[in-house]
C-alpha positions in Angstrom: -24.3 104.9 -145.1 -24.2 103.0 -141.8 -21.3 105.3 -140.5 -23.2 108.6 -140.6 -26.3 107.1 -139.1 -24.3 105.5 -136.3 -22.4 108.7 -135.6 -25.7 110.6 -135.2 -27.1 107.9 -132.9 -23.9 107.8 -130.8 -23.8 111.6 -130.6 -27.4 111.7 -129.4 -26.7 109.1 -126.7 -23.5 110.9 -125.6 -25.4 114.2 -125.3 -28.2 112.5 -123.3 -25.6 110.9 -120.9 -24.0 114.3 -120.4 -27.3 115.9 -119.5 -28.0 113.1 -117.0 -24.7 113.7 -115.3 -25.3 117.5 -115.2 -28.9 117.1 -113.8 -27.7 114.7 -111.2 -25.0 117.1 -110.1 -27.4 120.0 -110.0 -29.9 117.9 -107.9 -27.3 117.1 -105.2 -25.8 120.6 -105.2 -29.2 122.1 -104.4 -30.1 119.3 -101.9 -26.8 119.6 -99.9 -26.1 123.3 -100.6 -22.9 122.6 -102.5 -21.4 125.0 -105.1 -20.1 122.2 -107.3 -19.5 118.5 -107.4 -16.9 116.4 -109.0 -17.7 113.0 -110.7 -16.6 111.2 -107.5 -18.8 113.4 -105.3 -21.8 112.9 -107.6 -21.6 109.1 -107.7 -21.1 109.0 -104.0 -24.2 111.1 -103.2 -26.2 109.1 -105.8 -25.3 105.8 -104.3 -25.7 106.9 -100.7 -29.2 108.4 -101.3 -30.4 106.2 -104.2 -33.3 103.8 -104.1 -31.2 100.7 -103.7 -30.2 100.1 -100.0 -27.6 97.5 -101.0 -25.5 100.2 -102.8 -25.4 102.7 -100.0 -22.6 101.0 -98.1 -20.7 100.7 -101.4 -20.6 104.4 -102.1 -16.8 104.8 -101.4 -16.2 101.9 -103.8 -18.3 103.7 -106.4 -16.2 106.8 -106.1 -12.9 104.9 -106.5 -14.3 103.0 -109.5 -15.5 106.2 -111.3 -12.2 108.0 -110.7 -10.2 105.0 -111.7 -12.0 104.7 -115.1 -11.8 108.5 -115.6 -8.0 108.2 -115.2 -7.8 105.2 -117.6 -10.0 106.9 -120.2 -8.2 110.2 -120.0 -4.8 108.4 -120.2 -5.9 106.6 -123.3 -7.3 109.7 -124.9 -4.2 111.7 -124.2 -2.0 108.9 -125.5 -4.0 109.0 -128.8 -3.6 112.8 -128.9 0.1 112.4 -128.3 0.5 110.0 -131.2 -1.8 112.3 -133.3 0.5 115.4 -132.6 3.6 113.4 -133.4 2.2 112.0 -136.7 1.1 115.3 -137.9 4.2 117.1 -136.9 6.3 114.4 -138.6 4.2 114.8 -141.8 4.5 118.6 -141.7 8.2 118.9 -140.9 9.4 116.1 -143.2 7.1 117.0 -146.0 8.3 120.6 -145.9 12.0 119.6 -145.8 11.6 117.2 -148.7 9.8 119.6 -150.9 12.0 122.6 -149.9 15.1 120.6 -150.7 13.7 119.2 -154.0 12.4 122.6 -155.2 15.3 124.8 -154.1 18.4 122.8 -154.7 18.9 123.0 -158.4 22.4 121.4 -158.3 21.3 118.4 -156.2 22.9 115.1 -157.1 20.6 112.8 -155.1 17.2 111.7 -156.2 13.9 111.8 -154.4 14.4 108.4 -152.9 17.5 109.7 -151.1 15.6 112.6 -149.8 12.9 110.3 -148.5 15.5 108.3 -146.6 17.1 111.5 -145.2 13.9 112.9 -143.9 12.4 109.9 -142.3 12.8 110.5 -138.5 11.2 108.1 -136.1 7.9 109.4 -134.8 9.1 108.7 -131.2 11.7 111.5 -131.6 8.8 113.9 -132.3 7.0 112.6 -129.2 10.1 113.2 -127.2 10.4 116.8 -128.4 6.7 117.5 -127.5 7.0 115.9 -124.0 8.4 118.9 -122.1 5.6 121.2 -123.3 3.0 118.6 -122.4 4.5 118.1 -118.9 4.3 121.9 -118.4 0.6 121.9 -119.3 -0.1 119.0 -116.9 0.9 121.2 -113.9 -1.8 123.8 -114.8 -4.7 123.0 -112.5 -7.0 125.9 -113.2 -8.8 125.9 -116.5 -8.9 129.7 -116.7 -5.1 129.7 -117.4 -5.7 127.6 -120.5 -8.2 130.0 -122.0 -5.7 131.6 -124.3 -4.3 128.3 -125.5 -7.8 127.0 -126.0 -8.7 130.1 -128.1 -5.6 129.6 -130.2 -6.4 125.9 -130.6 -9.9 126.6 -131.7 -8.8 129.3 -134.1 -6.2 126.9 -135.6 -8.8 124.1 -135.8 -11.3 126.4 -137.6 -8.7 127.3 -140.2 -7.7 123.7 -140.6 -11.4 122.7 -141.2 -11.8 125.3 -143.9 -8.6 124.0 -145.7 -9.7 120.3 -145.3 -13.2 120.9 -146.5 -12.2 123.0 -149.5 -9.8 120.2 -150.5 -11.9 117.1 -150.1 -15.0 118.5 -151.8 -12.9 118.7 -155.0 -12.9 115.7 -157.3 -15.2 113.4 -155.3 -15.7 110.2 -157.3 -19.1 108.8 -158.0 -20.4 107.1 -154.8 -21.4 104.0 -156.7 -17.7 103.0 -156.7 -17.8 102.6 -152.9 -19.7 100.0 -150.9 -23.0 101.1 -149.4 -22.2 99.3 -146.1 -18.7 98.2 -145.0 -17.9 94.8 -143.5 -19.2 94.2 -140.0 -15.6 93.3 -139.1 -14.7 97.0 -139.4 -17.6 98.2 -137.2 -15.8 97.6 -133.8 -12.9 99.8 -135.0 -15.4 102.4 -136.1 -17.3 102.2 -132.8 -14.0 102.7 -130.8 -13.0 105.7 -133.0 -16.5 107.3 -132.6 -16.5 106.8 -128.8 -13.1 108.5 -128.8 -14.5 111.4 -130.8 -17.2 112.0 -128.2 -14.8 111.7 -125.2 -15.6 115.2 -123.9 -17.8 113.8 -121.2 -14.9 113.8 -118.8 -14.8 117.6 -118.9 -18.5 118.3 -118.6 -18.7 118.8 -114.8 -15.4 120.7 -114.5 -16.5 123.1 -117.1 -20.0 123.4 -115.7 -18.5 124.1 -112.2 -16.4 127.0 -113.6 -19.3 128.7 -115.5 -20.6 132.0 -114.0 -24.1 131.3 -115.4 -24.5 127.6 -114.8 -28.1 127.4 -115.7 -27.2 128.1 -119.3 -24.8 125.2 -119.4 -27.3 122.7 -120.9 -28.1 125.0 -123.7 -24.4 125.6 -124.4 -23.8 121.9 -124.2 -26.5 121.2 -126.8 -25.2 123.8 -129.2 -21.6 122.7 -128.8 -22.2 119.0 -129.1 -24.6 119.6 -132.0 -21.9 121.5 -133.9 -19.3 118.8 -133.1 -21.6 116.0 -134.3 -22.5 117.8 -137.5 -18.8 118.3 -138.2 -17.9 114.7 -137.5 -20.7 113.4 -139.7 -20.0 115.7 -142.6 -16.2 115.5 -142.5 -16.2 111.7 -142.1 -18.7 111.2 -145.0 -16.9 113.6 -147.4 -13.5 112.2 -146.4 -14.6 108.7 -147.1 -16.2 109.7 -150.4 -13.0 111.5 -151.5 -10.3 109.0 -150.3 -12.3 105.8 -150.1 -10.7 102.9 -148.3 -7.3 104.7 -148.2 -8.6 107.3 -145.7 -6.4 107.3 -142.6 -7.3 107.6 -139.0 -6.5 111.3 -139.1 -7.7 112.9 -142.4 -4.9 115.4 -142.2 -2.5 112.6 -143.0 -4.3 112.1 -146.4 -3.5 115.7 -147.5 -0.7 116.0 -150.1 2.5 117.3 -148.7 3.6 119.2 -151.8 0.4 121.1 -152.6 1.7 124.5 -151.5 4.9 124.1 -153.5 3.2 122.8 -156.6 0.8 125.7 -156.6 3.4 128.2 -155.9 
């Protein structure tokens, strides 16, 4: 019960902070006749023209600090995504190979334990195979060139959400079997995971600067973040109700690997 409430609160705070950044950028763009400002530019103007004289001389330090933490956070988020891709790719490939072998090879002499040992490749091998593609993406500096990939990713995510939702809503046990509130020792981990889920603040100003109708960005931000928050709350709640304490960091890792073969 505490998780969904906390997610909603953190989502509201994240959206509010995004709006503060956008309004601050708009203010200085109009004041200094700028087309767009980066995070470093925004904090520099804010410190130079803010109400605290002691901070005006520290504006360059503020720029460096903000850009440093942006690099650190994006590095951390991308590292998590890298592990996420490798873990899901490992599950997909090895699950397919195990089931394909076990269902198609009628004369096999090895048991399933042997197959599990054969198809258990180190996750770092999958990371290494993905590295060249990620390096190519890093060299793309203009977001418009990623529009096609973004559309494909959004389409794949929509299909994945439909599959996950239709699976987890089946056979949900009675909620009385689960604790109403988890131990407070687990809350820091939940807090870090939730902060990671709302990490899009690093892309707010770059996206806003690329929009043709920038005045409509706050409305688009509210709609987009509202949908994201609703998905997080509903998927997290239903996933915990279905899998209980065995739910993993990525709910896709809880999906059975042999569902397509058993139904076919």
